[in-house]
C-alpha positions as CSV (number, residue, x, y, z in Angstrom):
1,M,17.0,-27.8,-14.0
2,I,18.1,-24.1,-14.2
3,V,18.1,-21.9,-11.1
4,E,18.6,-18.1,-11.4
5,F,17.9,-15.2,-9.0
6,D,17.5,-11.5,-9.3
7,E,16.9,-9.5,-6.1
8,D,14.0,-11.2,-4.3
9,V,12.9,-13.5,-7.2
10,V,14.4,-17.0,-7.6
11,Q,13.4,-18.5,-11.0
12,I,13.3,-22.2,-11.6
13,S,13.0,-23.7,-15.1
14,G,13.3,-27.1,-16.7
15,A,12.3,-30.5,-15.4
16,L,12.0,-31.0,-11.6
17,R,12.3,-34.8,-11.4
18,S,14.1,-35.1,-8.0
19,N,14.8,-33.1,-4.9
20,F,16.9,-30.1,-6.0
21,W,16.8,-28.3,-2.7
22,D,20.6,-28.3,-2.4
23,V,20.8,-26.2,-5.6
24,I,17.9,-23.9,-4.9
25,H,19.0,-23.4,-1.2
26,T,22.0,-21.4,-2.4
27,A,19.9,-19.0,-4.5
28,I,17.2,-18.5,-1.8
29,S,19.9,-17.9,0.9
30,L,21.6,-15.2,-1.3
31,A,18.2,-13.6,-2.0
32,L,17.3,-13.5,1.7
33,K,20.5,-11.7,2.5
34,K,19.1,-8.7,0.6
35,H,15.4,-9.3,1.3
36,S,15.1,-10.8,4.7
37,N,11.3,-10.5,4.7
38,G,10.9,-13.2,2.1
39,V,11.5,-14.6,-1.4
40,I,9.4,-15.2,-4.5
41,V,9.9,-18.4,-6.4
42,D,8.9,-18.0,-10.1
43,C,7.8,-21.4,-11.2
44,S,6.6,-20.4,-14.7
45,G,9.5,-22.2,-16.4
46,I,9.0,-25.6,-14.8
47,A,8.2,-27.9,-17.7
48,E,7.8,-31.1,-15.7
49,C,7.5,-32.1,-12.0
50,T,7.4,-35.4,-10.2
51,V,6.4,-36.2,-6.6
52,E,10.1,-36.5,-5.8
53,G,10.7,-33.1,-7.3
54,A,7.9,-31.6,-5.2
55,D,9.9,-32.6,-2.1
56,T,12.2,-29.7,-3.1
57,F,9.5,-27.3,-1.8
58,R,8.9,-29.2,1.4
59,D,12.6,-28.6,2.3
60,A,12.3,-25.0,1.2
61,M,9.4,-24.4,3.6
62,D,11.3,-26.0,6.5
63,F,14.2,-23.7,5.8
64,I,12.1,-20.5,5.5
65,K,10.3,-21.3,8.8
66,K,13.6,-21.4,10.5
67,Q,14.5,-18.0,9.0
68,D,11.2,-16.5,10.0
69,A,10.6,-15.3,6.5
70,R,8.1,-15.9,3.7
71,I,8.3,-17.8,0.5
72,I,5.6,-17.4,-2.2
73,L,5.5,-19.5,-5.3
74,A,4.3,-17.6,-8.4
75,A,3.0,-18.6,-11.8
76,V,2.9,-22.3,-11.0
77,P,1.8,-24.4,-14.1
78,A,-1.5,-26.2,-13.6
79,A,0.1,-29.6,-14.1
80,V,2.7,-28.9,-11.4
81,L,0.0,-27.8,-9.0
82,E,-1.7,-31.1,-9.5
83,I,1.5,-32.9,-8.4
84,F,1.7,-30.6,-5.3
85,K,-1.8,-31.8,-4.4
86,S,-0.5,-35.4,-4.1
87,V,2.1,-34.4,-1.5
88,P,0.0,-33.3,1.6
89,E,2.9,-31.6,3.4
90,V,3.6,-29.5,0.4
91,R,0.0,-28.7,-0.5
92,S,-0.9,-27.5,3.0
93,Q,2.1,-25.2,3.5
94,L,2.7,-23.6,0.1
95,A,1.6,-20.0,-0.5
96,V,0.9,-19.7,-4.2
97,A,0.3,-16.5,-6.3
98,A,-1.0,-16.3,-9.8
99,S,1.9,-14.1,-10.9
100,V,5.2,-12.6,-9.7
101,D,3.5,-9.2,-9.6
102,E,0.7,-10.6,-7.3
103,A,3.3,-12.2,-5.1
104,R,5.3,-9.0,-4.8
105,H,2.2,-7.0,-4.0
106,S,1.6,-9.4,-1.0
107,M,5.2,-9.5,0.0
108,D,5.5,-5.7,0.1
109,L,2.4,-5.2,2.3
110,P,3.6,-3.1,5.2
111,S,3.7,-4.7,8.7
112,H,4.9,-3.3,12.0
113,E,5.5,0.0,10.3
114,L,6.3,2.6,13.0
115,T,5.0,6.2,12.7
116,K,6.0,8.4,15.6
117,K,5.5,12.0,16.5
118,S,8.7,14.0,16.1
119,G,11.0,13.8,19.1
120,S,8.9,11.1,20.9
121,G,9.3,7.4,21.4
122,V,6.8,4.7,21.9
123,S,6.1,5.0,25.6
124,G,3.4,5.8,28.0
125,L,-0.2,4.8,27.4
126,Q,-0.7,2.3,24.6
127,I,-4.1,2.0,22.8
128,A,-5.0,-0.5,20.1
129,L,-7.5,0.3,17.4
130,H,-8.7,-2.6,15.2
131,L,-9.6,-1.6,11.6
132,S,-12.0,-3.6,9.6
133,G,-12.3,-1.6,6.4
134,S,-16.0,-1.0,7.2
135,T,-18.0,2.2,7.7
136,S,-17.8,1.6,11.5
137,D,-14.0,2.3,11.4
138,T,-14.7,6.1,11.4
139,A,-16.6,6.0,14.6
140,A,-13.9,3.7,16.2
141,M,-11.1,6.0,15.1
142,K,-12.8,9.1,16.6
143,A,-13.4,7.2,19.9
144,A,-9.8,6.0,20.1
145,A,-8.4,9.4,19.3
146,A,-10.6,11.0,22.0
147,M,-9.1,8.7,24.6
148,A,-5.6,9.1,23.3
149,R,-5.5,12.9,22.9
150,P,-5.4,14.1,26.6
151,S,-2.4,12.0,27.5
152,S,-0.8,11.9,24.0
153,A,-1.1,8.1,24.0
154,H,0.4,6.0,21.3
155,L,-2.0,4.2,19.0
156,H,-1.5,0.8,17.5
157,L,-3.5,0.5,14.3
158,V,-4.3,-3.2,13.6
159,F,-5.7,-4.8,10.5
160,A,-6.2,-8.5,10.6
161,V,-5.9,-10.2,7.2
162,V,-8.0,-13.2,7.9
163,V,-6.8,-16.3,6.1
164,P,-9.3,-19.2,5.7
165,R,-8.2,-22.4,7.4
166,D,-8.0,-24.4,4.2
167,L,-5.2,-22.1,3.0
168,P,-1.6,-21.7,4.2
169,L,-1.3,-18.8,6.6
170,Q,1.1,-16.9,4.2
171,A,-1.2,-17.3,1.1
172,P,-1.6,-14.1,-0.9
173,L,-5.1,-12.6,-0.6
174,A,-5.1,-9.6,-3.0
175,Q,-8.5,-8.2,-2.1
176,Q,-8.0,-8.2,1.6
177,E,-4.4,-6.9,1.3
178,D,-5.6,-4.0,-0.9
179,L,-8.3,-3.2,1.6
180,A,-5.7,-3.4,4.5
181,A,-3.3,-1.0,2.8
182,A,-6.0,1.6,1.9
183,T,-7.6,1.4,5.4
184,V,-4.4,1.9,7.4
185,D,-3.4,4.7,5.1
186,A,-6.6,6.5,5.8
187,A,-6.4,5.9,9.6
188,R,-2.8,7.0,9.7
189,A,-3.7,10.3,7.9
190,F,-6.5,10.8,10.4
191,M,-4.2,10.3,13.4
192,K,-1.7,12.6,11.9
193,E,-4.4,15.3,11.7
194,Q,-5.0,14.7,15.4
195,H,-1.3,15.0,16.2
196,L,-1.2,11.5,17.6
197,G,1.6,8.9,17.1
198,C,0.8,5.5,15.7
199,S,2.2,2.2,14.7
200,I,0.8,0.0,11.9
201,H,0.3,-3.7,12.4
202,I,-1.0,-5.6,9.3
203,E,-1.0,-9.2,10.5
204,R,-2.2,-12.5,9.0
205,G,-4.3,-14.8,11.2
206,R,-7.2,-17.1,11.3
207,D,-9.5,-14.7,13.0
208,V,-9.6,-11.1,14.2
209,A,-9.4,-12.0,17.9
210,S,-6.2,-13.9,17.7
211,V,-4.4,-11.2,15.7
212,L,-5.6,-8.4,18.0
213,A,-4.6,-10.5,21.1
214,T,-1.1,-11.0,19.7
215,V,-0.6,-7.3,19.1
216,C,-2.0,-6.3,22.5
217,E,0.1,-8.8,24.4
218,A,3.3,-7.8,22.6
219,N,2.8,-4.1,23.2
220,N,1.4,-3.9,26.8
221,I,-1.8,-2.4,25.6
222,L,-4.3,-1.5,28.2
223,S,-7.3,-0.5,26.0
224,A,-8.5,-1.7,22.6
225,F,-11.2,-0.3,20.3
226,V,-13.0,-2.7,18.0
227,P,-15.5,-1.6,15.3
228,L,-18.5,-3.8,14.8
229,P,-20.6,-4.2,11.6
230,A,-23.6,-1.8,11.7
231,G,-26.0,-3.5,9.4
232,A,-28.9,-5.5,10.8
233,E,-28.1,-8.4,8.5
234,E,-24.6,-8.5,10.1
235,R,-25.8,-8.9,13.7
236,D,-24.6,-12.5,14.0
237,T,-21.2,-11.5,12.7
238,A,-21.0,-8.7,15.3
239,V,-22.0,-11.1,18.1
240,Q,-19.3,-13.6,17.0
241,I,-16.6,-10.9,16.9
242,T,-17.6,-9.7,20.4
243,R,-17.5,-13.1,21.9
244,N,-14.2,-14.1,20.3
245,V,-12.5,-10.8,21.3
246,L,-13.7,-10.9,24.9
247,A,-12.5,-14.5,25.2
248,R,-9.0,-13.7,24.0
249,L,-8.1,-10.1,25.2
250,N,-7.1,-9.3,28.8
251,C,-7.3,-5.5,28.4
252,T,-10.3,-3.2,28.5
253,V,-12.2,-3.4,25.2
254,F,-14.5,-0.8,23.7
255,F,-16.8,-2.0,20.9
256,V,-17.9,0.7,18.5
257,R,-20.7,0.5,16.0
258,G,-21.3,3.0,13.3
259,K,-24.7,4.5,12.3
260,I,-27.2,2.0,11.0
261,G,-28.4,2.9,7.5
């Protein structure tokens, strides 16, 4: 077994027939010193893996949880993935990407990025705006800006990357992540035009309501704007979002629906 690392990538190659955590631990620890948000483990060079070898990643996940960081396995050979499936603890926790590039794209997604007006801090009235990537976002942005403008309130732009329950919470989701990045960029540009300060929160969760509730509670938010799907065929989805959000949030909630058709 050969272990190498370069910046945020730890590369494993050779046969993984026993628990090599003691060896890999050193490389991951060194990588985390430079990249505290997480580490990518390139598994493309693993030629063989046993159930005992898969225990390496169970120990890795336990370590990463304690460090409050992410670990994404990349380019895992199909035969190795089959071994992982036989170890429930490993299968349910591992975030796996098809390639190192895909893993880095997910790892580099901005979160808690602060954008403030010059000379001002995050204080005073706090307003949350959930962004869905739908056409209703525009109406919700305008409504939130109208409330924020008179008192120069600070806006928290929230995008929930909803991870299916059969996947680990840190699993890369390229399509949603691309949509999140593009959506918050557009919203940030809009708020800049309105001369309003904003913070970006791209968060992973099992549903919109839980993500929004976490951000609101952590930032003492008094009002939240939530866009709803506008299409008639999405009525059930809109009702479900409304019920879940009202059940989880303690602040005042404004639901905004864009034009139908």
